[in-house]
C-alpha positions as CSV (number, residue, x, y, z in Angstrom):
1,M,-5.8,8.4,-11.8
2,K,-6.0,7.9,-8.0
3,I,-2.9,6.8,-6.2
4,S,-2.8,5.8,-2.5
5,W,0.0,4.7,-0.2
6,I,-0.5,2.3,2.7
7,K,1.7,1.8,5.7
8,T,1.3,0.8,9.4
9,K,0.4,3.5,11.9
10,N,3.8,3.2,13.6
11,D,5.8,3.6,10.4
12,K,7.4,7.0,10.6
13,D,9.7,6.7,7.6
14,S,7.8,5.2,4.6
15,F,6.2,7.7,2.2
16,K,7.1,10.7,4.4
17,I,7.6,13.1,1.5
18,F,4.2,12.1,-0.1
19,E,2.5,12.6,3.3
20,N,4.1,16.0,3.7
21,L,2.9,17.0,0.3
22,G,-0.7,16.1,1.2
23,F,-1.1,12.9,-0.8
24,N,-3.4,10.1,0.3
25,V,-1.1,8.2,2.6
26,I,-3.1,5.7,4.7
27,R,-2.0,4.5,8.1
28,I,-3.5,1.2,9.1
29,D,-3.9,0.4,12.8
30,E,-4.2,-3.3,12.4
31,P,-1.9,-4.8,9.6
32,D,-4.4,-7.7,9.3
33,D,-6.8,-5.2,7.8
34,T,-4.6,-4.6,4.8
35,D,-6.7,-6.6,2.3
36,T,-9.8,-4.9,3.5
37,K,-8.3,-1.5,2.9
38,I,-7.0,-2.5,-0.5
39,K,-10.5,-3.7,-1.5
40,E,-12.0,-0.4,-0.2
41,L,-9.6,1.7,-2.2
42,I,-10.3,-0.3,-5.4
43,D,-14.0,-0.1,-4.9
44,N,-13.5,3.7,-4.7
45,D,-11.8,3.7,-8.1
46,C,-8.2,3.8,-6.9
47,K,-6.1,2.4,-9.7
48,T,-2.6,2.5,-8.1
49,I,-1.8,1.3,-4.6
50,I,1.7,1.4,-3.1
51,L,2.3,-0.7,0.0
52,S,5.2,-0.3,2.3
53,K,7.3,-3.5,2.4
54,E,6.3,-4.1,6.0
55,I,2.6,-3.9,5.4
56,S,2.8,-6.0,2.2
57,F,3.5,-9.1,4.3
58,F,0.0,-9.0,5.7
59,S,-1.8,-9.1,2.3
60,N,-2.8,-12.4,0.7
61,D,-4.9,-10.7,-2.0
62,I,-2.1,-8.9,-3.8
63,I,-1.0,-12.3,-5.1
64,T,-4.2,-14.3,-5.3
65,K,-6.7,-11.6,-6.4
66,Y,-4.9,-8.6,-8.0
67,N,-1.8,-10.1,-9.5
68,K,-3.4,-10.6,-13.0
69,Q,-5.7,-7.5,-13.1
70,D,-4.8,-5.0,-15.8
71,D,-6.8,-2.2,-14.4
72,V,-5.2,-2.1,-10.9
73,S,-1.5,-1.7,-10.0
74,I,-0.3,-2.7,-6.6
75,I,3.3,-1.9,-6.0
76,I,5.5,-2.9,-3.0
77,A,7.9,-0.2,-2.1
78,S,11.5,-1.3,-1.3
79,G,12.8,-0.6,2.1
80,K,14.3,2.8,3.0
81,N,17.8,1.5,3.0
82,N,17.3,-0.7,-0.1
83,E,17.9,-3.8,2.0
84,R,18.7,-7.0,0.1
85,D,17.7,-10.4,1.1
């Protein structure tokens, strides 16, 4: 099972431990490219994608396309400080 983490290029805190361990943590230069990167990962057989809370706001497809798919899991990670709305 392939797992990938996605965050913005300027995000220094999210998924730091996974990045240090050599996992596939992707830094996106342009947050508007989030849906394109998600599609690319799914096309490459990635079944679990974890988005930083910040980057998740830039994706329309996580609700409209992937919400009901059983073969793909997209997870939005909570903020570092477990902020509450």
